[in-house]
Every structure is written in C-alpha cells, then in structure tokens.
C-alpha positions, 0 to 999 in steps of 0.5 A: 500500500502506498501512502501519500503522507507520513501521517497516513503511514503512521496512523496505519502502523501505530496499532501494530506490534513492534515485531511487525513494524521492524519486519516491515522496515526490513522488508522495505530495505531488502526490496530497495537493495534488490529492486532498482525500480523500487518506488523510493519516494513511497518507501521513504514516506512509509518508513518515516511513518513506521519509525515514528510508530516505533519511537512511540512504542519504545518510549511507552515501554521505557520508564517515564522518569529518567534520572538527569544525574548519576551519583558517584560512590562518594555521593556527589552528582555528575551529569549524565553522558548525553552522547550515550542516551537513546535520544542522541543516538536517534538524533545523530543518525537522523541528522546524517540521513537528512530526516526531521528530528523531534524537539527532544532530539534537536535539544540533546543533539545541540547540547552534545555537540556544543559541549564537544566543540567548546574544547574540541580536538576536532578543530579542523571540522565544520560546525556541522560535524557531529560526535558519534554516539557513545554506544556506536563508538564502543561497538566500533572499538570492540569490533576492531579489538575482536578482529585480532592483531595488536589492537586487541592486546594493546593498552587503550587510553582516552586522554587529552592529546599532548598531555604526559601520562605516567605508566608504571613499570615492573618494580621489586617484589615485596620483602619478608619483614622482621617484626620491629624492623623498619622497612625501606620505602621504594618509590614507584617506577613510572614512564611518561607517555605523551600521545600526539593529535594525529588525524585519521580521515575517511570520506564515504560516498553513499547512495541517497537511498540510505535516507530510507534505511532504519536507524538500526540498519544505518548504524550497523552499516556505519559501524562496519565501514568505520571499523574497516577504514578508520580503525584499520588505519590505526591498526596498521600504524600500530605496526609500522607507523613512522610517528610523523603525523601518524602512530608510531609502530611497534616494529618501526618505533623501537631501535632494534639491536642484535649485539651488546648488553642491550640486545633486543633482536635476533636476526636469522640469515636470509637463507636460513630457517628459524629454529628452536634455539632462536625462540628460546633466545628471544624468550630469554632476552625479554627483560625481567617483569614483562614475560607475565602476559607476553605474546608472540605477534606475527602474520599468518604467512610467518606463522605457517611458513617459519614457525609451524614446522619448528620442533624441539630436541625430542621432535615435539612441535613448538607451536600448538594450535588451539583446536578447541576455540579454533584461533591461534595457539601457543608457542611454549606456553605463550599466546600467539596473536596474528596481525595481518599488518606485520611484515613477513618473516618478522615476529615481535615477542613482548608484553603489549600492555606496554604499547598504547593507543589513544582515541581522546575524542572518539570519531566525528562525522560530517555530511555533505549533500552538495559535493556529489550533487550530480551523481545523487550521492551523499558524502560522509566524512569521518575524522578521528584524533588518534595516536599509538606508540610503544610505552616501554621499549624494553618490553619487546623483543624481535625475531626476523629474517635478514633481507635477501 
C-alpha cells in the first residue's frame, strides 16, 4: 500500500506490534537493495511513518522518569553522558540521513555537540560535524579489538592529546619483614607517555537511498565501514607507523639491536630457517617483569611458513594450535596473536600492555549533500584524533629474517 503522507503511514502502523513494524522496515530495505525500480519516494514516506510508530512504542515501554544525574560512590552528582542516551543516538543518525528530528532530539543533539566543540580536538571540522554516539563508538572499538592483531592486546587510553601520562613499570617484589624492623620505602617506577593529535580521515560516498534505511540498519552499516577504514588505519600504524603525523609502530618505533648488553633482536640469515634455539633466545632476552602476559605477534604467512614446522630436541612441535576455540595457539606456553599488518618473516615477542593507543575524542562525522550533487550521492566524512606508540621499549623483543 502506498501512502501519500507520513501521517497516513503512521496512523496505519501505530496499532501494530513492534515485531511487525521492524519486519516491515526490513522488508522495505531488502526490496530497495534488490529492486532498482523500487518506488523510493513511497518507501521513504512509509518508513518515516513506521519509525515514528516505533519511537512511540519504545518510549511507552521505557520508564517515564529518567534520572538527569548519576551519583558517584562518594555521593556527589555528575551529569549524565548525553552522547550515550537513546535520544542522541536517534538524533545523530537522523541528522546524517537528512530526516526531521523531534524537539527532544534537536535539544540533546545541540547540547552534545556544543559541549564537544567548546574544547574540541576536532578543530579542523565544520560546525556541522557531529560526535558519534557513545554506544556506536564502543561497538566500533570492540569490533576492531575482536578482529585480532595488536589492537586487541594493546593498552587503550582516552586522554587529552599532548598531555604526559605516567605508566608504571615492573618494580621489586615485596620483602619478608622482621617484626620491629623498619622497612625501606621504594618509590614507584613510572614512564611518561605523551600521545600526539594525529588525524585519521575517511570520506564515504553513499547512495541517497540510505535516507530510507532504519536507524538500526544505518548504524550497523556505519559501524562496519568505520571499523574497516578508520580503525584499520590505526591498526596498521600500530605496526609500522613512522610517528610523523601518524602512530608510531611497534616494529618501526623501537631501535632494534642484535649485539651488546642491550640486545633486543635476533636476526636469522636470509637463507636460513628459524629454529628452536632462536625462540628460546628471544624468550630469554625479554627483560625481567614483562614475560607475565607476553605474546608472540606475527602474520599468518610467518606463522605457517617459519614457525609451524619448528620442533624441539625430542621432535615435539613448538607451536600448538588451539583446536578447541579454533584461533591461534601457543608457542611454549605463550599466546600467539596474528596481525595481518606485520611484515613477513618478522615476529615481535613482548608484553603489549606496554604499547598504547589513544582515541581522546572518539570519531566525528560530517555530511555533505552538495559535493556529489550530480551523481545523487551523499558524502560522509569521518575524522578521528588518534595516536599509538610503544610505552616501554624494553618490553619487546624481535625475531626476523635478514633481507635477501
């Protein structure tokens, strides 16, 4: 049935259960994707009516009183994170799709972005840029970490750029105490880390048909795109970034040396195979206090070409696959992490709690309907302020093959 107005569509659907409304919205989106002759205008009117009916029903199922402040353990009050509210999430995606916002959505949208821009790190963006909802940002980061690689095991920060942050390093163990004897005070050992304000930018050109997508479908699409672009760029920088206008990688950002008391690297001849003795030597070279939680990081090719066939003196395999969970296994009891951005024939062994990445302001999204006017596309620009770097270089050891 084609509706002439949004009100007519809303009146037709307002009595239907939520499951029916969601199923109809999914059917419309599927037809738009599969049928090039679909009536986009009619579907847009119908989807808007369904969206309004859904909002009304969800609001009715939500407790009427939502506290405006949250109390801390000390009993003091702090403002609620408006960017984490359902109202802001709905307003954010409607803004990107060019759809009309309700009064409540306009209020929270203006409040969040005015607060963010007051002391914003995104000073290169226009005033139209909108800060991504907290729930979406958390999902993007969580999805990126679950994809494996260094990002999944590195230490995550959310601190202002260019501010020194102290990070504790392993200290001496506690001592047995003789009753009545004084105990010497030991000052905690810390290393300062300063993350820069580097920018990661991605522009997506998407069909104007996205205006007909539901909020949930559009959010899912953006999560996938931003994970595959913005977070992947950060993930690559965490391996081989130069540190100049980008992250400092764990491979490129540490000075590796194979000789002397400060040796932290093992280099195998280009025509030689990696052996059991090289693995043992790398483990032994890791400085005291870092082996608890240390992991081997390499790409898939290195794992199966260089490591898989290594055996000890009694021909037991050094690498044991994880047959239960189906993921990478362990080398002599240490977890193996596969990172596709690692160079071939190169392994980093260390404690990645001493490698950090920083996203101080999340991700901001801006929309332009003018730049692709002739093609009927809508441009979405994502920008993140990000940085990553090794915090303690002595927490890592590298094994590699020499270049031929």
